[in-house]
DSSP file (Angstrom, degrees, kcal/mol; ACC not computed):
  #  RESIDUE AA STRUCTURE BP1 BP2  ACC     N-H-->O    O-->H-N    N-H-->O    O-->H-N    TCO  KAPPA ALPHA  PHI   PSI    X-CA   Y-CA   Z-CA
    1    1 A M              0   0    0      0, 0.0    16,-3.0     0, 0.0     2,-0.4   0.000 360.0 360.0 360.0 136.3    1.1    4.3  -22.3
    2    2 A K  E     +A   16   0A   0     14,-0.2    91,-2.4    12,-0.0    92,-0.4  -0.781 360.0 167.5 -92.0 134.4    1.1    8.0  -21.6
    3    3 A V  E     -AB  15  92A   0     12,-2.9    12,-2.5    -2,-0.4     2,-0.5  -0.923  35.2-125.8-141.4 161.8    3.5    9.1  -18.8
    4    4 A F  E     -AB  14  91A   0     87,-3.1    87,-2.1    -2,-0.3     2,-0.6  -0.953  19.1-154.4-106.7 132.6    5.1   12.2  -17.2
    5    5 A I  E >   -AB  13  90A   0      8,-2.5     8,-2.4    -2,-0.5     3,-0.6  -0.947  19.4-141.7-103.8 121.6    8.9   12.1  -16.9
    6    6 A Y  E 3  S+     0   0A   0     83,-2.2     6,-0.2    -2,-0.6     3,-0.1  -0.661  71.4   7.8 -92.9 137.8    9.9   14.4  -14.0
    7    7 A N  E >   +     0   0A   0      4,-0.4     2,-1.2    -2,-0.3     3,-0.5   0.800  69.8 163.4  65.6  35.3   12.9   16.7  -14.1
    8    8 A A  E X  S-A   11   0A   0      3,-2.6     3,-1.0    -3,-0.6    -1,-0.2  -0.733  89.6 -25.6 -79.5  98.3   13.8   16.2  -17.7
    9    9 A D  T 3  S-     0   0    0     -2,-1.2    -1,-0.3     1,-0.2     3,-0.1   0.875 128.6 -50.5  56.4  39.7   16.1   19.2  -18.0
   10   10 A G  T <  S+     0   0    0     -3,-0.5     2,-0.3     1,-0.3    -1,-0.2   0.497 121.8 101.6  83.8   3.7   14.2   20.8  -15.1
   11   11 A L  E <  S-A    8   0A   0     -3,-1.0    -3,-2.6    -5,-0.1     2,-0.6  -0.776  71.8-126.1-120.0 161.1   10.8   20.1  -16.7
   12   12 A T  E     -     0   0A   0     -2,-0.3    -6,-0.2    -6,-0.2    -8,-0.0  -0.953  37.0-169.1-100.9 118.6    7.9   17.7  -16.4
   13   13 A I  E     -A    5   0A   0     -8,-2.4    -8,-2.5    -2,-0.6     2,-0.4  -0.942  15.9-142.8-120.7 125.7    7.4   16.3  -19.9
   14   14 A P  E     +A    4   0A   0      0, 0.0     2,-0.3     0, 0.0   -10,-0.2  -0.698  31.0 166.5 -83.5 131.0    4.5   14.2  -21.0
   15   15 A V  E     -A    3   0A   0    -12,-2.5   -12,-2.9    -2,-0.4     2,-0.5  -0.956  35.7-125.7-139.9 159.2    5.4   11.5  -23.5
   16   16 A E  E     +A    2   0A   0     -2,-0.3     2,-0.3   -14,-0.2   -14,-0.2  -0.944  41.4 164.9-106.3 125.2    3.8    8.4  -25.0
   17   17 A V        -     0   0    0    -16,-3.0     2,-0.6    -2,-0.5     6,-0.1  -0.866  40.6-124.6-133.2 163.1    5.9    5.3  -24.6
   18   18 A E    >   -     0   0    0      3,-0.3     3,-2.4    -2,-0.3    24,-0.3  -0.978  48.1-106.5-107.8 122.4    5.8    1.5  -24.8
   19   19 A L  T 3  S+     0   0    0     -2,-0.6    24,-0.2     1,-0.3    22,-0.0  -0.199  99.7   6.8 -49.8 125.4    7.0    0.1  -21.5
   20   20 A G  T 3  S+     0   0    0     22,-3.4    -1,-0.3     1,-0.2    23,-0.1   0.351 103.9 110.4  84.1  -5.3   10.4   -1.4  -21.8
   21   21 A L  S <  S-     0   0    0     -3,-2.4    21,-0.5    21,-0.2    -3,-0.3  -0.853  72.4-110.2-106.7 139.4   11.0   -0.3  -25.4
   22   22 A P        +     0   0    0      0, 0.0     2,-0.3     0, 0.0    19,-0.2  -0.292  43.2 173.7 -61.1 147.5   13.6    2.4  -26.4
   23   23 A F  E     -C   40   0A   0     17,-2.4    17,-2.1    -6,-0.1     2,-0.4  -0.962  25.8-145.0-148.6 164.1   12.2    5.7  -27.6
   24   24 A K  E     -C   39   0A   0     -2,-0.3     2,-0.4    15,-0.2    15,-0.2  -0.998  18.3-178.5-133.9 134.1   13.2    9.1  -28.7
   25   25 A F  E     -C   38   0A   0     13,-2.9    13,-3.3    -2,-0.4     2,-0.5  -0.999  10.7-161.1-134.4 132.6   11.1   12.2  -28.0
   26   26 A V  E     -C   37   0A   0     -2,-0.4     2,-0.7    11,-0.2    11,-0.2  -0.969   2.8-161.8-117.4 119.6   11.9   15.8  -29.0
   27   27 A C  E     -C   36   0A   0      9,-3.0     9,-2.5    -2,-0.5     7,-0.1  -0.902  26.4-135.3 -96.6 117.1   10.1   18.6  -27.1
   28   28 A T     >  -     0   0    0     -2,-0.7     4,-3.0     7,-0.2     6,-0.5  -0.159  18.6-108.5 -73.7 164.6   10.5   21.7  -29.3
   29   29 A E  H  > S+     0   0    0      1,-0.2     4,-2.0     2,-0.2    -1,-0.1   0.853 121.3  54.6 -60.2 -34.9   11.4   25.1  -28.2
   30   30 A E  H  4 S+     0   0    0      2,-0.2    -1,-0.2     1,-0.2     5,-0.0   0.885 115.3  38.7 -66.0 -37.5    7.8   26.2  -28.9
   31   31 A E  H  4 S+     0   0    0     -3,-0.2    -2,-0.2     1,-0.1    -1,-0.2   0.892 133.4  20.5 -79.0 -41.9    6.4   23.4  -26.7
   32   32 A C  H  < S-     0   0    0     -4,-3.0    -3,-0.2     2,-0.3    -2,-0.2   0.390 100.6-110.6-113.3  -0.1    8.9   23.5  -23.9
   33   33 A G  S  < S+     0   0    0     -4,-2.0     2,-0.3    -5,-0.3    -4,-0.2   0.270 101.9  30.3  84.7 -15.2   10.6   26.9  -24.1
   34   34 A R  S    S-     0   0    0     -6,-0.5     2,-0.4    -7,-0.1    -2,-0.3  -0.939 101.7 -85.9-162.6 159.1   13.8   25.2  -25.2
   35   35 A E        -     0   0    0     -2,-0.3     2,-0.5    -4,-0.1    -7,-0.2  -0.605  42.5-174.5 -76.5 129.8   14.5   22.1  -27.1
   36   36 A V  E     -C   27   0A   0     -9,-2.5    -9,-3.0    -2,-0.4     2,-0.6  -0.986   6.8-163.0-126.4 120.0   14.6   18.9  -24.9
   37   37 A V  E     -C   26   0A   0     -2,-0.5    45,-3.1   -11,-0.2     2,-0.5  -0.917   6.1-170.0-109.1 121.4   15.7   15.6  -26.5
   38   38 A I  E     +CD  25  81A   0    -13,-3.3   -13,-2.9    -2,-0.6     2,-0.4  -0.941   9.5 171.2-112.9 122.6   14.8   12.5  -24.4
   39   39 A E  E     +CD  24  80A   0     41,-2.7    41,-3.4    -2,-0.5     2,-0.3  -0.993  36.3  58.7-133.3 126.4   16.2    9.1  -25.5
   40   40 A G  E    S-CD  23  79A   0    -17,-2.1   -17,-2.4    -2,-0.4     2,-0.4  -0.989  74.7 -60.3 160.1-148.5   15.9    5.9  -23.5
   41   41 A V  E     - D   0  78A   0     37,-2.5    37,-2.5    -2,-0.3     2,-0.5  -0.989  21.3-143.6-138.6 141.5   13.4    3.6  -21.9
   42   42 A V  E     + D   0  77A   0    -21,-0.5   -22,-3.4    -2,-0.4     2,-0.3  -0.929  39.0 167.9-100.6 128.1   10.7    3.7  -19.3
   43   43 A R  E     - D   0  76A   0     33,-2.6    33,-2.2    -2,-0.5     2,-0.1  -0.908  39.2 -88.8-138.2 164.0   10.7    0.5  -17.3
   44   44 A L  E     - D   0  75A   0     -2,-0.3     2,-0.3    31,-0.2    31,-0.2  -0.453  45.3-176.2 -70.0 147.5    9.2   -1.1  -14.2
   45   45 A A        -     0   0    0     29,-2.7     2,-0.0    -2,-0.1    -1,-0.0  -0.960  30.3 -98.4-140.1 157.6   11.2   -0.6  -11.1
   46   46 A S     >  -     0   0    0     -2,-0.3     4,-2.7     1,-0.1     5,-0.2  -0.369  38.5-111.8 -68.3 158.4   11.0   -1.8   -7.5
   47   47 A E  H  > S+     0   0    0      1,-0.2     4,-2.6     2,-0.2     5,-0.2   0.873 120.1  53.9 -59.3 -36.9    9.5    0.6   -5.0
   48   48 A E  H  > S+     0   0    0      2,-0.2     4,-2.3     1,-0.2    -1,-0.2   0.926 109.8  45.4 -63.5 -45.6   12.9    0.9   -3.4
   49   49 A E  H  > S+     0   0    0      2,-0.2     4,-2.4     1,-0.2    -2,-0.2   0.901 113.6  50.6 -65.4 -40.6   14.6    1.8   -6.7
   50   50 A F  H  X S+     0   0    0     -4,-2.7     4,-3.0    23,-0.3    -2,-0.2   0.938 110.8  48.5 -60.9 -45.6   11.8    4.3   -7.6
   51   51 A T  H  X S+     0   0    0     -4,-2.6     4,-2.7     1,-0.2     5,-0.2   0.903 111.1  49.8 -63.5 -41.7   12.1    6.0   -4.2
   52   52 A E  H  X S+     0   0    0     -4,-2.3     4,-2.2     2,-0.2    -1,-0.2   0.914 113.4  47.4 -60.3 -43.8   15.9    6.2   -4.5
   53   53 A T  H  X S+     0   0    0     -4,-2.4     4,-2.1     2,-0.2    -2,-0.2   0.917 112.5  49.0 -64.3 -44.1   15.4    7.8   -8.0
   54   54 A L  H  X S+     0   0    0     -4,-3.0     4,-2.4     2,-0.2    -2,-0.2   0.940 112.1  47.0 -63.1 -47.7   12.8   10.2   -6.7
   55   55 A E  H  X S+     0   0    0     -4,-2.7     4,-2.4     1,-0.2    -1,-0.2   0.882 111.4  52.0 -64.0 -37.7   14.9   11.3   -3.7
   56   56 A S  H  X S+     0   0    0     -4,-2.2     4,-1.6    -5,-0.2    -1,-0.2   0.898 110.0  49.8 -61.4 -41.1   17.9   11.8   -6.0
   57   57 A T  H  X S+     0   0    0     -4,-2.1     4,-2.3     2,-0.2    -2,-0.2   0.911 111.7  47.4 -65.4 -44.0   15.8   13.9   -8.4
   58   58 A I  H  < S+     0   0    0     -4,-2.4    -2,-0.2     1,-0.2    -1,-0.2   0.884 109.1  54.0 -69.1 -36.8   14.5   16.1   -5.5
   59   59 A A  H  < S+     0   0    0     -4,-2.4     3,-0.3     1,-0.2    -1,-0.2   0.859 113.4  44.1 -63.0 -33.8   18.1   16.5   -4.1
   60   60 A E  H  < S+     0   0    0     -4,-1.6     2,-0.3     1,-0.3    -2,-0.2   0.844 133.0  15.8 -76.9 -35.8   19.1   17.8   -7.6
   61   61 A N    ><  -     0   0    0     -4,-2.3     3,-2.1    -5,-0.1    -1,-0.3  -0.811  61.9-166.8-145.2  97.6   16.1   20.0   -8.0
   62   62 A S  G >  S+     0   0    0     -2,-0.3     3,-1.6     1,-0.3     4,-0.2   0.601  79.6  82.7 -64.8 -10.6   14.0   20.9   -5.0
   63   63 A D  G 3  S+     0   0    0      1,-0.3     3,-0.4     2,-0.1    -1,-0.3   0.702  85.2  61.4 -61.8 -18.0   11.2   22.2   -7.2
   64   64 A F  G X   +     0   0    0     -3,-2.1     3,-1.5     1,-0.2    -1,-0.3   0.173  64.5 113.5 -99.1  18.2   10.1   18.6   -7.5
   65   65 A K  G X   +     0   0    0     -3,-1.6     3,-1.9     1,-0.3    -1,-0.2   0.829  67.5  69.0 -55.4 -33.4    9.4   18.0   -3.8
   66   66 A K  G >  S+     0   0    0     -3,-0.4     3,-1.8     1,-0.3    -1,-0.3   0.771  83.2  71.8 -60.9 -27.0    5.6   17.6   -4.6
   67   67 A I  G X  S+     0   0    0     -3,-1.5     3,-1.8     1,-0.3    -1,-0.3   0.572  72.1  84.6 -71.4  -4.8    6.3   14.3   -6.4
   68   68 A R  G <  S+     0   0    0     -3,-1.9    -1,-0.3     1,-0.3    -2,-0.2   0.735  80.0  68.7 -61.3 -19.7    6.9   12.7   -3.1
   69   69 A E  G <   +     0   0    0     -3,-1.8    -1,-0.3    -4,-0.2    -2,-0.2   0.545  68.4 123.0 -77.0  -7.5    3.1   12.3   -3.1
   70   70 A I    <   -     0   0    0     -3,-1.8     3,-0.1     1,-0.2    26,-0.1  -0.373  40.4-173.5 -60.6 125.7    3.3    9.8   -6.0
   71   71 A A  S    S+     0   0    0      1,-0.2     2,-1.5    24,-0.2    -1,-0.2   0.856  70.4  66.1 -90.7 -40.0    1.5    6.6   -4.8
   72   72 A A        +     0   0    0     20,-0.1     2,-1.5     1,-0.1     3,-0.4  -0.645  67.3 179.9 -86.3  86.2    2.2    4.2   -7.7
   73   73 A R        +     0   0    0     -2,-1.5   -23,-0.3     1,-0.2   -22,-0.2  -0.622  44.0  99.0 -93.7  81.2    6.0    4.0   -7.2
   74   74 A M        +     0   0    0     -2,-1.5   -29,-2.7    16,-0.3     2,-0.4   0.480  56.1  78.1-145.5  -2.2    6.9    1.7  -10.0
   75   75 A L  E     +DE  44  90A   0     15,-0.6    15,-1.8    -3,-0.4     2,-0.3  -0.937  43.0 173.3-121.9 138.7    8.3    3.4  -13.2
   76   76 A V  E     -DE  43  89A   0    -33,-2.2   -33,-2.6    -2,-0.4     2,-0.5  -0.973  23.5-136.6-134.1 153.5   11.6    5.0  -14.0
   77   77 A F  E     -DE  42  88A   0     11,-3.0    11,-2.4    -2,-0.3     2,-0.4  -0.932  20.4-174.5-104.7 132.5   13.2    6.5  -17.1
   78   78 A E  E     +DE  41  87A   0    -37,-2.5   -37,-2.5    -2,-0.5     2,-0.3  -0.996  42.6  60.3-125.0 129.9   16.8    5.6  -17.9
   79   79 A G  E    S-DE  40  86A   0      7,-2.1     7,-3.2    -2,-0.4     2,-0.4  -0.965  82.5 -37.0 160.8-140.9   18.6    7.1  -20.8
   80   80 A K  E     -DE  39  85A   0    -41,-3.4   -41,-2.7    -2,-0.3     2,-0.5  -0.941  28.4-166.0-124.6 141.9   19.7   10.6  -21.9
   81   81 A V  E >  S-DE  38  84A   0      3,-2.2     3,-1.8    -2,-0.4   -43,-0.2  -0.981  89.7 -17.3-123.1 116.6   18.2   14.0  -21.7
   82   82 A N  T 3  S-     0   0    0    -45,-3.1   -44,-0.1    -2,-0.5    -1,-0.1   0.871 130.6 -53.1  52.3  39.3   20.0   16.5  -24.0
   83   83 A G  T 3  S+     0   0    0    -46,-0.4     2,-0.5     1,-0.2    -1,-0.3   0.315 112.3 120.6  86.2  -8.8   22.9   14.0  -24.2
   84   84 A K  E <   - E   0  81A   0     -3,-1.8    -3,-2.2     1,-0.0    -1,-0.2  -0.781  67.5-119.8 -94.3 128.0   23.3   13.7  -20.3
   85   85 A E  E     + E   0  80A   0     -2,-0.5     2,-0.3    -5,-0.2    -5,-0.2  -0.470  46.8 166.0 -63.8 128.2   22.9   10.2  -18.8
   86   86 A V  E     - E   0  79A   0     -7,-3.2    -7,-2.1    -2,-0.2     2,-0.4  -0.941  37.0-154.1-142.6 162.9   20.0   10.3  -16.3
   87   87 A K  E     + E   0  78A   0     -2,-0.3    -9,-0.2    -9,-0.2    -2,-0.0  -0.955  32.1 176.4-135.2 119.0   17.6    8.1  -14.2
   88   88 A L  E     - E   0  77A   0    -11,-2.4   -11,-3.0    -2,-0.4     2,-0.1  -0.895  32.0-105.1-129.8 151.5   14.3    9.9  -13.5
   89   89 A P  E     - E   0  76A   0      0, 0.0   -83,-2.2     0, 0.0     2,-0.3  -0.479  35.4-163.3 -74.3 147.6   11.0    9.1  -11.8
   90   90 A V  E     -BE   5  75A   0    -15,-1.8   -15,-0.6   -85,-0.2     2,-0.4  -0.968   9.3-167.7-133.7 145.3    8.0    8.6  -14.0
   91   91 A E  E     -B    4   0A   0    -87,-2.1   -87,-3.1    -2,-0.3   -18,-0.1  -1.000  23.4-123.7-132.8 134.8    4.3    8.6  -13.4
   92   92 A S  E  >  -B    3   0A   0     -2,-0.4     4,-2.5   -89,-0.2   -89,-0.3  -0.378  23.9-118.7 -72.3 156.6    1.6    7.3  -15.7
   93   93 A F  H  > S+     0   0    0    -91,-2.4     4,-2.7     1,-0.2     5,-0.2   0.896 115.4  54.6 -60.2 -39.6   -1.2    9.7  -16.7
   94   94 A D  H  > S+     0   0    0    -92,-0.4     4,-2.3     1,-0.2    -1,-0.2   0.932 109.8  44.7 -62.0 -47.0   -3.7    7.4  -15.0
   95   95 A D  H  > S+     0   0    0      1,-0.2     4,-2.3     2,-0.2    -1,-0.2   0.887 112.9  51.9 -65.7 -38.1   -1.9    7.4  -11.7
   96   96 A F  H  X S+     0   0    0     -4,-2.5     4,-2.8     2,-0.2    -2,-0.2   0.921 109.2  50.3 -61.2 -43.7   -1.5   11.1  -11.9
   97   97 A A  H  X S+     0   0    0     -4,-2.7     4,-2.8     1,-0.2     5,-0.2   0.920 110.5  49.1 -62.7 -43.9   -5.2   11.6  -12.5
   98   98 A K  H  X S+     0   0    0     -4,-2.3     4,-2.3     1,-0.2    -1,-0.2   0.919 112.9  47.5 -61.0 -43.5   -6.1    9.3   -9.5
   99   99 A R  H  X S+     0   0    0     -4,-2.3     4,-1.9     2,-0.2    -2,-0.2   0.916 112.9  48.8 -63.7 -43.9   -3.7   11.2   -7.3
  100  100 A F  H  X S+     0   0    0     -4,-2.8     4,-2.2     1,-0.2    -2,-0.2   0.924 112.0  48.2 -62.2 -46.0   -5.0   14.6   -8.5
  101  101 A L  H  X S+     0   0    0     -4,-2.8     4,-2.7     1,-0.2     5,-0.2   0.871 108.9  53.8 -66.5 -36.7   -8.7   13.5   -8.0
  102  102 A E  H  X S+     0   0    0     -4,-2.3     4,-2.0    -5,-0.2    -1,-0.2   0.902 110.2  47.3 -61.2 -41.2   -7.9   12.2   -4.5
  103  103 A Q  H  X S+     0   0    0     -4,-1.9     4,-1.7     2,-0.2    -2,-0.2   0.904 113.0  48.6 -67.6 -41.5   -6.4   15.6   -3.5
  104  104 A V  H  X S+     0   0    0     -4,-2.2     4,-1.0     1,-0.2    -2,-0.2   0.927 112.7  47.7 -65.4 -44.9   -9.3   17.5   -5.0
  105  105 A L  H  < S+     0   0    0     -4,-2.7     3,-0.3     1,-0.2    -1,-0.2   0.867 110.1  52.4 -67.1 -35.2  -11.9   15.3   -3.2
  106  106 A V  H  < S+     0   0    0     -4,-2.0    -1,-0.2     1,-0.2    -2,-0.2   0.870 105.6  55.2 -66.2 -36.0  -10.0   15.6    0.1
  107  107 A L  H  <        0   0    0     -4,-1.7    -1,-0.2     1,-0.3    -2,-0.2   0.752 360.0 360.0 -68.9 -24.2  -10.0   19.3   -0.1
  108  108 A R     <        0   0    0     -4,-1.0    -1,-0.3    -3,-0.3    -2,-0.2   0.463 360.0 360.0 -79.6 360.0  -13.8   19.4   -0.5
């Protein structure tokens, strides 16, 4: 499954994961402007847990306020980003595409 992990060292990083299975992803300096190492698991979460994770992310980095619009509130990443323990909101590519298309269609 392809997903976006939000606020991974201040970035939104697209990765391919298997839900519930540990993974390691390295975003190179060429790709991300700096090396970002992500290790952990993307898993299902309750809407309440997702919302808490999302609000905690926004409190840490207000640049991510826009992700409050995520409708499918069910995925979180737990693990390490560059060695730091984190819990971050995640959105699947499919859900992102639906949200994007809804915004574009509403604007028309």
